[in-house]
Backbone bond lengths (Angstrom), bond angles and torsions (degrees), N, CA, C in turn:
res aa  C-N    CA-C-N  psi(-1)  N-CA   C-N-CA  omega(-1)  CA-C   N-CA-C  phi
1 K - - - 1.461 - - 1.526 110.05 -
2 A 1.321 118.71 -46.07 1.461 122.63 -179.13 1.525 110.72 -63.65
3 K 1.329 115.64 -38.24 1.458 119.67 179.54 1.538 109.93 -67.05
4 A 1.308 117.20 -41.58 1.464 121.51 179.17 1.532 110.22 -64.94
5 D 1.336 116.54 -41.05 1.464 120.15 177.72 1.531 111.20 -63.05
6 E 1.329 116.36 -40.95 1.473 121.40 178.58 1.524 110.73 -63.70
7 Q 1.328 116.41 -42.49 1.473 120.14 178.91 1.526 110.70 -65.53
8 A 1.324 116.84 -39.47 1.460 120.65 178.60 1.527 110.20 -64.77
9 R 1.336 116.76 -41.15 1.463 121.00 178.44 1.528 110.64 -64.04
10 L 1.313 117.45 -44.18 1.469 121.61 178.73 1.529 111.03 -63.08
11 A 1.321 116.24 -40.77 1.469 120.28 179.26 1.532 109.80 -64.91
12 A 1.332 117.34 -40.99 1.465 121.32 179.11 1.529 110.53 -64.99
13 E 1.329 116.93 -41.12 1.470 120.36 177.64 1.524 110.99 -63.86
14 A 1.316 116.64 -42.41 1.464 120.83 179.13 1.526 110.21 -63.75
15 A 1.324 116.71 -41.14 1.465 120.33 178.96 1.524 110.63 -64.06
16 E 1.330 116.73 -39.14 1.467 120.81 178.75 1.527 110.87 -66.14
17 R 1.338 117.19 -42.47 1.465 120.60 177.12 1.534 110.45 -61.73
18 E 1.313 116.50 -40.67 1.464 120.83 179.32 1.534 110.56 -64.96
19 R 1.329 117.08 -40.72 1.457 121.47 178.72 1.538 110.58 -62.85
20 I 1.327 116.27 -43.52 1.474 121.01 179.69 1.528 110.55 -64.65
21 M 1.333 117.05 -42.32 1.468 120.52 178.12 1.526 110.58 -63.04
22 A 1.325 117.50 -40.72 1.463 121.14 179.61 1.523 110.14 -62.57
23 L 1.323 117.98 -39.81 1.465 121.57 177.13 1.532 111.08 -63.46
24 K 1.335 115.84 -43.18 1.469 119.45 179.75 1.522 111.28 -63.56
25 Y 1.343 116.56 -42.72 1.461 119.61 178.70 1.523 111.10 -65.08
26 G 1.313 117.18 -36.86 1.459 120.45 176.40 1.512 111.51 -61.81
27 Q 1.330 116.54 -41.58 1.457 120.74 178.33 1.521 110.88 -65.75
28 L 1.327 116.96 -39.05 1.462 120.42 178.39 1.525 110.97 -63.23
29 D 1.339 117.12 -40.81 1.458 120.05 179.21 1.520 110.98 -62.45
30 V 1.330 117.28 -41.31 1.463 120.52 178.18 1.521 109.67 -63.88
31 F 1.324 117.33 -41.18 1.461 121.29 178.62 1.522 110.19 -62.35
32 K 1.338 116.68 -44.60 1.463 120.39 -179.87 1.524 110.49 -61.87
33 L 1.328 116.75 -42.34 1.459 119.80 179.24 1.524 111.21 -62.89
34 D 1.323 116.95 -37.43 1.457 121.11 178.41 1.525 110.47 -64.56
35 V 1.327 116.88 -43.15 1.474 121.45 178.54 1.524 109.94 -63.24
36 I 1.327 116.70 -44.38 1.464 120.93 179.51 1.526 110.23 -61.87
37 A 1.335 116.79 -42.71 1.465 120.65 179.88 1.524 111.09 -61.79
38 R 1.324 117.07 -41.11 1.472 119.66 178.73 1.521 111.18 -65.36
39 E 1.333 116.94 -40.73 1.464 120.25 179.20 1.528 110.91 -65.52
40 L 1.326 116.59 -39.89 1.458 119.99 178.05 1.525 111.31 -65.63
41 K 1.310 117.30 -35.85 1.467 121.26 177.90 1.531 110.19 -63.19
42 V 1.329 116.53 -41.88 1.470 120.47 178.15 1.530 109.86 -61.97
43 L 1.332 116.68 -45.20 1.467 120.11 179.01 1.528 111.39 -63.36
44 D 1.328 116.45 -40.13 1.460 120.34 178.52 1.523 110.76 -62.60
45 D 1.321 116.28 -41.75 1.470 120.02 177.67 1.526 111.19 -62.67
46 E 1.329 116.76 -41.54 1.465 120.60 179.13 1.526 110.83 -64.68
47 L 1.337 116.71 -41.20 1.459 119.58 177.55 1.529 110.57 -63.60
48 G 1.314 116.35 -36.16 1.459 120.28 177.28 1.517 111.42 -61.65
49 V 1.318 116.51 -41.76 1.469 121.03 179.05 1.526 110.28 -65.04
50 V 1.330 116.96 -45.52 1.470 120.47 179.32 1.524 109.86 -62.31
51 G 1.328 116.86 -41.89 1.464 120.46 178.91 1.518 112.12 -62.30
52 K 1.322 117.17 -41.69 1.471 120.58 178.70 1.528 110.63 -63.84
53 E 1.330 116.13 -41.59 1.472 119.71 178.87 1.526 110.58 -64.59
54 A 1.321 117.31 -39.64 1.464 120.44 179.39 1.528 110.12 -65.38
55 K 1.325 116.76 -40.34 1.469 119.95 177.96 1.524 110.68 -65.12
56 S 1.327 116.68 -40.33 1.463 120.97 178.05 1.524 110.29 -62.63
57 M 1.316 115.93 -43.89 1.457 121.01 178.96 1.530 109.91 -63.72
58 H 1.327 115.62 -39.34 1.467 120.55 179.12 1.531 110.66 -61.45
59 Q 1.310 117.04 -38.11 1.468 121.31 178.88 1.529 111.59 -69.82
60 D 1.322 116.46 -30.51 1.465 120.79 -178.65 1.524 112.93 -81.50
61 V 1.316 118.03 -4.28 1.465 121.37 -177.41 1.528 111.12 -58.76
62 G 1.308 116.20 -32.94 1.469 119.33 -179.20 1.514 113.62 -61.19
63 K 1.302 117.81 -18.90 1.466 121.85 179.93 1.532 112.17 -78.27
64 I 1.325 115.98 -14.89 1.474 119.80 179.39 1.523 107.99 -76.69
65 K 1.323 116.89 133.71 1.460 121.54 -172.61 1.531 113.34 -75.80
66 G 1.306 118.35 -44.46 1.462 121.10 -175.70 1.521 112.10 -80.45
67 Y 1.344 116.26 133.26 1.457 121.53 -178.70 1.531 111.73 -61.28
68 E 1.338 116.65 -43.62 1.471 120.18 -179.65 1.528 110.82 -62.75
69 D 1.322 116.64 -40.07 1.461 120.23 177.85 1.527 110.77 -65.79
70 Q 1.345 115.95 -39.01 1.463 119.47 176.86 1.530 110.58 -59.91
71 Q 1.320 115.95 -45.90 1.463 120.57 -178.44 1.527 111.46 -64.07
72 L 1.332 115.64 -40.52 1.455 120.59 179.34 1.530 111.00 -61.81
73 V 1.330 115.92 -48.65 1.462 120.42 -179.75 1.531 110.06 -66.49
74 T 1.329 117.35 -39.73 1.472 120.74 178.27 1.518 110.63 -59.69
75 N 1.312 117.31 -44.29 1.466 120.67 179.87 1.527 111.22 -62.32
76 H 1.314 116.44 -43.43 1.464 120.19 -179.89 1.530 111.73 -66.41
77 T 1.319 116.84 -43.22 1.464 118.46 -179.57 1.525 110.86 -67.74
78 N 1.337 116.94 -36.85 1.471 118.97 176.57 1.524 111.36 -60.95
79 K 1.335 116.41 -41.45 1.465 120.60 178.28 1.529 110.71 -64.06
80 M 1.332 116.21 -42.86 1.465 119.94 179.66 1.527 111.18 -62.53
81 I 1.314 116.72 -44.07 1.465 121.09 -179.86 1.530 110.14 -64.19
82 D 1.330 116.45 -43.58 1.474 120.04 178.31 1.517 111.77 -61.99
83 Q 1.329 116.87 -42.38 1.468 120.26 179.52 1.516 111.19 -64.89
84 C 1.313 117.40 -42.03 1.475 120.23 178.23 1.524 110.38 -63.06
85 T 1.314 116.52 -43.16 1.464 120.36 179.12 1.518 110.05 -62.77
86 H 1.319 116.54 -44.08 1.469 121.22 -179.26 1.535 111.43 -64.27
87 L 1.317 117.15 -41.72 1.459 120.80 -178.49 1.528 113.19 -70.59
88 R 1.310 117.04 -28.12 1.461 120.39 179.48 1.491 108.79 -76.09
Protein backbone atom coordinates (compact mmCIF):
# COMPACT_ATOMS: atom_id res chain seq x y z
CA LYS A 1 0.00 0.00 0.00
CA ALA A 2 2.78 2.47 0.92
CA LYS A 3 4.64 1.67 -2.28
CA ALA A 4 1.49 2.22 -4.37
CA ASP A 5 0.83 5.53 -2.59
CA GLU A 6 4.43 6.63 -3.25
CA GLN A 7 4.12 5.74 -6.94
CA ALA A 8 0.82 7.61 -7.19
CA ARG A 9 2.41 10.67 -5.54
CA LEU A 10 5.39 10.55 -7.91
CA ALA A 11 3.09 10.19 -10.91
CA ALA A 12 1.02 13.19 -9.73
CA GLU A 13 4.18 15.28 -9.27
CA ALA A 14 5.42 14.32 -12.73
CA ALA A 15 2.04 15.21 -14.24
CA GLU A 16 2.13 18.59 -12.49
CA ARG A 17 5.66 19.29 -13.76
CA GLU A 18 4.54 18.36 -17.27
CA ARG A 19 1.52 20.68 -17.01
CA ILE A 20 3.73 23.58 -15.86
CA MET A 21 6.21 22.96 -18.69
CA ALA A 22 3.36 22.88 -21.23
CA LEU A 23 2.15 26.27 -19.94
CA LYS A 24 5.65 27.73 -20.22
CA TYR A 25 6.05 26.45 -23.78
CA GLY A 26 2.66 27.89 -24.68
CA GLN A 27 3.75 31.28 -23.37
CA LEU A 28 6.99 31.06 -25.34
CA ASP A 29 5.08 30.33 -28.55
CA VAL A 30 2.88 33.39 -28.01
CA PHE A 31 6.00 35.48 -27.38
CA LYS A 32 7.64 34.16 -30.55
CA LEU A 33 4.54 34.95 -32.58
CA ASP A 34 4.52 38.49 -31.19
CA VAL A 35 8.18 38.98 -32.16
CA ILE A 36 7.51 37.59 -35.65
CA ALA A 37 4.49 39.89 -36.05
CA ARG A 38 6.57 42.94 -35.11
CA GLU A 39 9.31 41.97 -37.57
CA LEU A 40 6.76 41.46 -40.33
CA LYS A 41 5.25 44.87 -39.59
CA VAL A 42 8.69 46.48 -40.02
CA LEU A 43 9.16 44.69 -43.36
CA ASP A 44 5.68 45.72 -44.48
CA ASP A 45 6.44 49.34 -43.64
CA GLU A 46 9.70 49.16 -45.61
CA LEU A 47 7.91 47.66 -48.60
CA GLY A 48 5.39 50.49 -48.38
CA VAL A 49 8.19 53.05 -48.57
CA VAL A 50 9.79 51.32 -51.57
CA GLY A 51 6.40 51.10 -53.28
CA LYS A 52 5.74 54.81 -52.74
CA GLU A 53 9.16 55.69 -54.16
CA ALA A 54 8.54 53.48 -57.20
CA LYS A 55 5.17 55.15 -57.79
CA SER A 56 6.79 58.58 -57.46
CA MET A 57 9.48 57.58 -59.93
CA HIS A 58 6.80 56.23 -62.26
CA GLN A 59 5.07 59.62 -62.22
CA ASP A 60 8.34 61.40 -63.00
CA VAL A 61 8.94 59.29 -66.12
CA GLY A 62 7.27 61.94 -68.24
CA LYS A 63 10.18 64.27 -67.53
CA ILE A 64 12.56 61.98 -69.41
CA LYS A 65 13.09 63.29 -72.94
CA GLY A 66 13.76 60.11 -74.92
CA TYR A 67 10.80 57.81 -75.62
CA GLU A 68 12.91 54.63 -75.34
CA ASP A 69 14.29 55.78 -71.99
CA GLN A 70 10.76 56.55 -70.81
CA GLN A 71 9.62 53.05 -71.76
CA LEU A 72 12.63 51.46 -70.08
CA VAL A 73 12.06 53.32 -66.81
CA THR A 74 8.29 52.69 -67.01
CA ASN A 75 8.87 48.95 -67.36
CA HIS A 76 11.23 48.88 -64.40
CA THR A 77 8.97 50.93 -62.15
CA ASN A 78 5.97 48.78 -63.08
CA LYS A 79 7.93 45.67 -62.08
CA MET A 80 8.99 47.28 -58.80
CA ILE A 81 5.42 48.30 -57.97
CA ASP A 82 4.11 44.82 -58.83
CA GLN A 83 6.76 43.15 -56.68
CA CYS A 84 6.01 45.42 -53.72
CA THR A 85 2.29 44.73 -54.07
CA HIS A 86 2.91 40.99 -54.33
CA LEU A 87 5.22 40.93 -51.30
CA ARG A 88 2.79 42.87 -49.13
